[in-house]
N, C-alpha and C positions, 0 to 999 in steps of 0.2 A: 644201729647208729655207729658210723665209722669214727674211729678216734681222730681227733684233731692233732696234727703235728705242729707244734709251736716252734718258731725259730729260736735257736739257741740264744741269740742276742736279746730276744724278748724275755725269755726265762731268766737271763742274767739281769735284766733291768728290774724284773720283779724281785729277785733275790737281793739285789743291791738296795732297793727301796725298803724291803723287809728288814734287812740288817741295819740300815740307817735309823729307822724308826725304833727298832729294838734297842739299839745303842743309846738313842736319845732317852727312851723310857728308863733304861737301866741307870743312866746317869742321874736323871731327875728323881727317880724313886730310891736311889742308893741301893740298888739290888743287882743281881746278876742272873736274871732269867735266861734260860737257854733258848737257842734258836729253834723255833717250831719247824716241823717237817712240812714241806709244801707238796701238795698232791693236786694234779690238774685233772680231776675227775668229777667235778661238780656238774650235775646235769640240770636240765629244766631252765626256769627263768631266774633262779637264784644265782647271783654273781659269785658268792662264796659262802662257806660255813666254817665256823671254828669248832673243832672237836676238842673239848676241854680235857677230858680224861687222857686222850692219847697225844695231846699237845701238838695238834696238827691243824693246818689250814687247807681246806679244799677249795680250789678255784675253778670257775667255769672257763674252760679253754676257748670256747666259741665267743663268749662275751669279752674275754680278755683280748682276743685277736681283733675283734670289731671295735673296741673302745680302749686301745692300749694306754694312752697317757692318763685319761680320767680313771681307768681301772686301777692303775698303779698308784695314783695319788689318793684315791678314795677307798677302794675295796680292800686293798692290802692292809692299810692302817685300821680300817673298820674291824676286820677279822682279828688282827693282832690285838686290838683293844679288848675284844671279848676274852682272849686268853689271859691277858695281863690282869684284867679285872677279876677273873676267876682265881688266879693265883694270889692276887693282892688282897681281895675282899672276901673271897669265898663265893658261895652261891647267892647271887643277887639277881634282880630282874634284868633280862638281857640288854635292854636299852634304857636302863634307869639312870639315876643321877650319877652313879659311880662310873658307868660306861661313858656318859656325856662328859664327865670331868676328865676321864682318861683321854678321850678323843681331843677335847679342846685345850685343856691345860697342859697335859703331858705330851701328847703327840702333835698338838697344834694343827689339827685338821677339823673342819666343820663337822659337827655331829649330826649326820643324816642317817635315818634308820634304813632307808631303801635307796637303791640306785635309780637313775633316770634313763637307763639304757633302753634302746629299742630292742624288743625281745622276739620279734616275728621269726627270726631264724632259729630260735631255740624252743619256741612254744610247740608243744605236742599237738597232735590232732585232737580236735574236740568233737564230741558226738552230741547231736541235738536231742534234747528231751523236752517234754512239755508237762505242764500241769494245767489247772483251771485258769490261772491268771497270767502266765508268761512262758517265754522260751528259756531253757537252761542249756548249758553246755557242760558235759561231763568229760573228764579226762579219759584216756584209754584205760587206765587202771580202774577207775570207778565203773566205766562202761562194762568192762570184763567181769567185774564183781557182780553186777546186775545180771549179766548173761548167765553166769554160773549159779545164780540163785543164792549167793552168799550174803547179799544185803539188799536193801532198798533205800532210796533217798527220797526225802520229802521237801517240799517247798517251805521255806521259812516264813513266807507271807500267807499263803492260803492253807498250808498243811497237807495238800494233796500229795499222793505218791507220784513220783516222776515216772513218766512213761516214755519209751523211745519214740522219736518222731518229731516232726515240726509242729510248732504251735500255730493254731489258727484262732483268732479272737472270735468270741461268740457273735452271731449276727444280731443286729439291734432292731 
């Protein structure tokens, strides 16, 4: 996967939004939480992740590039809220009442757990597997684990072990 080169102006917009929301939180909470480190290395369909212990936010550069304004307005405060909640309340459920309060009351952003971005450009290749009742799609990582004999996966509905290949319904 080749790295995405983000325009400097876009990175500056992200940093400006982060600093504004952090300043807003620090004023309202009467605290002086430090600026988290921003890393543009999030992969897959996740828009971002908050790394609590290292006080950093990892952002998906592809989804940022494709959804610039919505990403800056939603994802940046979402991940910042996780860090602030961790420092302010300790370890609590990731999208629990404390996070919702931080998002809505302190950062003044709607508290949505997941983004609504189109993810076709960042979705990895899926491998077809079958069981007795349906078709499944495994990620390349899970597919490789099966091929190496490290694990097997079972259908949560029928309990069958998943087999590589296309599903064909039983003849009636």
